[in-house]
N, C-alpha and C positions, 0 to 999 in steps of 0.2 A: 410828394409823400416820402418815398424811399429812394435813395440811390441805387441803381441798378449797375452791377459790375459785370462785364461780359468778359469771360475768360476764354480767350481763344485756345482750341485744342491743337496739340502739335500733331494729332493723326492726320489732319487736312492739310493738304499743301497751300501755302500762302499764295494765291493770286488774286487778280481783281474780282473774278465771280465770287470767289469764296468771301472775299472781304465784303463785298456787296450784300451777300447772303446773311453773313454775320451781322450787319448793322440792321438790315431788315428784320431778321430775327430778334434783335436787341430791341428795336423800336416796337415791334409787335408784342414782344414779351412785356415791355414797359407799359404798353397800352392797356394789355389784358391785366398787368398787376394794378395799374391806376384805376381800371374800371372795378375790379373785385377786391382790392385791399380794403378799402374803407368798410365795406360790408363785412369782410372776414374779421376785421380787428373788432368792430360792432359785435359780431357773433362771438368773438373771442371774450370779450367783456361781459356780454351777458351769460355766456357760459360759467365764467368765474363768478358772477353774481349768483347765478343758480347754485352753483357748488357751495358758496359760502352760506347760502339760505338753506340748502340741505344740511350742511353741517350744523347749523343752529337748530334745525328741526330734528335731527339725529340727536343732538344732545339734550334736546327738551324731551324727546321720547325716552331716553334713556332715564333721565331724572324722574319722569312720571312712571316708568316701569319700576324704579327702586321705591318709589313712593308706595304703589300697588303691592309691592312685595312686603313692604313693612306693614302696611294695613293688614294683609293676608296673615303675616306672623303675628301682628296683634290680635287678630281675631281667633287664631288658633291658641294664643296664650290665654285669651278671655274664655274660651271653651273650656281649657283646661282648669282654670280657675273655678268655673262653674261646676265641673265634674268635682273638683276637690271639696267644694261646698256641700255637694250632694252626699259625697262618700263620708265627709265629716259628720253630717247629719245622720247618717245611717249607723256610722260608728257610735255616736253618742247614744242612739236608741238601743243599739246592741249592747253596749256598756250597762245601760240602765236595766235591760232586761236580764243581763247577767249577774247585776247585783241583786235584784229582785229575786231570781232563781236562787241565789246563794242563801238570801235571807230565808226563803221559804225551806231550803233544804235544812238549815240550821233549826228551824222551829220544827220541822218534821222530824229531826233527830232528837230534838229535846222531848217532843211528844213521844217518840219510840221509847226513849229511856224511861219515861215516867209510867208508859203502860207497862214495860218490862219490870219495872220495881213493883208495880202493882200485882203482877202476876207472880212475882217472887213471894211477896208479902202473903198472897193468898194460898200459894202451895206450902 
């Protein structure tokens, strides 16, 4: 699978026993790596795949959140337009009532003037 390099340390004296220990440690390390390396590589690949899937899901969730925010904003705008329609109707009714009150007041003023003229003629 992979080539193992054994780096001898300068802190140990070089003798036959140390050389034998280094070789045995290297063989043991190579055996352990040969045993676990394939599963570690597989686990690394699976982790990368999971991270990629998480990234896709995170992006998808972000897009969905943005859509929901736009919908919420749209709902608020629709509520505002509904209120505008209601207030517009109220304003129209109020204008109509004001116009009617103005007409009544003009009629009352005209009537009051006629009554005043009648009193002046009688006196």
